[in-house]
N, C-alpha and C positions, 0 to 999 in steps of 0.2 A: 127766376131771383125777382124778377118786376112782376111778376102777377100776384099780386098782393090781393089782400080781403078787405073789402071796401070801410068794412066797419073798424078795421084797424086805422084806416087812414082818419076816418072818421072822427075816433076817438071814441067808438062807441063800447067801449069795454070798461070792466073797472079792474082789468090788471093794473095793480101800481107801476110795475115796471114799462106801462104804455108811455109817457112821458119819455123816457129814454130813448123808446123803439125810434119814434118821433122825430126825436132830433137825431138819431141816426140815421133815418133814412134821409132826413134833409141833409145831411152833409156827404152822404154815400150817393146819390142821386147826379149831383153835378160833375162826378168822378165817373162816374157809367158812363154821361153822355159826353164827356170831354176824350174818353178811351174809345170810343166809337167814330171822333173828328179824325180828319186825314192829318189836318194842321191844327196846332195850339194856337192863342192871339198872338202870342209874339213872333211864331213862326209866319204867322199871317204879315203880321208891320214887317219886318226885317226879308220878307220872301225876297230872294232872286228867282222870278218866274222861269229863266232860260234853264235856270241849273237844276229846279224840280223838276221842269221839261223833260231835262237831259237824265236823270233820276229815272226817273218812270219810265221812259221809255228805254232805258238798261236793263231795267227788271223784267220787260215785255210787256208790259202792261200798256192798254191802247189810251189814245186821246181822251176816251171817255174821263177817265182816272181827273179830268181837270174841272168833271162836273161835281167830284166830292169835295173838290178842294174849293170849289167856288161856294157851295153849302157852307161849307165850316168856316171860311171867311166872311162868308156874308152875316152872319152870327156877331163881327167885330167891325162891322160898315167898310169891308175891303173887300175888291173887286181884283183878281186876278188879271194879270197882263197876259190875255190869250194870245199875242202874236211870237211875244217873247217864250211863251210855255210852249206854243208849237215848235218854235224855230230848234230849242233844245229837245222838245223830245225827237224831230227826225234825226237829231246826232244821235241821240243816246238809241233808237231804234238800229239806225246803221251800225251801232258798237255790239248792240245786243245779237244782229242776225248776222251770225258768224257760224260756219260747220260746226265748230266744237262744242257752241249752244245748242244749236240743234240736236247735235247725238245726246248730248245729257240731258234734253228734256226727251226725246224720244225714250233713250235708254230708263227714263223714271215713269214712263208712263202719262207726262204730262201733257195733254191737249194743247195742239197748237194753233193759235187765232186765226192765221192767217195775217200779221200786221207788217211781215217783213216786205218792203218794196220791191220793185218785180227785178230789178238788177241784182239783187242778193238773194232773193227766194230760190231759185233754182238749187245752188248749193246748198241753202239750209234744209231744204226739202229732203235733199241726198241725202244729207248726214242725217236728217232725223229719221227716217224709214230706215236707215240701217240702226238707231238705235233704238227705235221703236222693235225690229226683229228681235233684237236682243231683251226688250222687256217680257215681248211675248214668248220667248222660248225660257228666259227666266221662269215668269208665271207657270208656265207647263211643269216646269222643272218642280216648284213647291205646290203643284194641283198633287202630281203624282207622289210627293215623299209625304203630305197628307193622308193620300189614299192607303202609303203601303205603310203607315204607321196604323191607322185604322185595322188595316185587315190582321197587322202582327199581333195587334192589344186583342183584337177579339179571338185570333186564334190562340193564344196566352188563356184567356177566359176558359174557352171550348177544351183546354189539354185539361187545365184544373179542374172542370166539371166533370171531366171522362176519367181522371184518377179518384174521383170522389164516386163515381156510381160504380166504379169497378171494384174500390174497398166494399163499396155496400154489398155490393153481390157476393163477394168471398166472405162475408161475414155470415156467422153460423144463425144471425138471426134473420127474423124474417118470413115471411109465407114463402109458398110458390108461386101464389099470382102476385106476390111484389116482385119475386127474383124476375118473373115472367116480364114485366114493365120496365125492369130494369136492364134486362137484355135490349127490351125496344129503343129505350133512352140511349145505351151503349152505342146503340145500330147507327142511331141519327147523328149522334155526337161525331160518332167515327167519320159518318159521310162528311159532315160539315167541316171536320177538320181535314179531310182530303182537298175540299172544294177549296179552301180559305189557304191553303199551301200549293196549290194549282194558281190561283188568284196572285196569290205573293210573286210566285213566280216570273209571271205575265206582268206584273207590273214591274219587278225589276229590269224585264227588258226592256217595256216603254222607257223607265227611267234614264236606262242608258243610252238610247234612242236621242232621249230629250236633252237629257247632260250633252250629247254630241253635238249637237243641234244646236246649245248656248254655247260649247266651246267656238265651234265653228263662225257661228254668228259673231261672236266678239272677238275673233282675230282676223275677220276677213279685211274691216276696215279699222286703223285708230284716226281719234280728231283728236 
């Protein structure tokens, strides 16, 4: 959206609607820039940096997040209270780093950035890894389901083609050469149909095993 033609910006066009477009750009650009900022002007002015630090920490964000706040507030001549932010962030992180949150992150495939303090990290990681096993098992089930769907769709297509070829073979129309060609095509389609049926059967076995692993991983530990 931001990659605009230079000629448009400079007004080098005879389009009569151009003044309106330029006016819209003037109005929209500040909104785009403000949307990218982590804090608004009013939020910077009224900021309780300890609370902001706590909220960032409780979301699992590192202290590097204050860099974004600093950039946003610098535009308004306001500097964050680093000490207050860090104090709040430490409390927020301790609230964040609980086994339940770790399991939730792992089960959703969210990457852990190593921010938990040493006294809380072991329990957090144990839960995170348990959740990660669930995520991996769930992804495997999804992959096999997609594989099975593709195989089933192809088998339906092959059977449709097979019926059409068999209909042409039984038709009184067509030369001997055409009939011979149809016989070869039918042979190939029958072979492919058998291959797909065997593949689907194998995929069903793998899918059943993966579902069992998922159920086991989900039921081993509850957080």
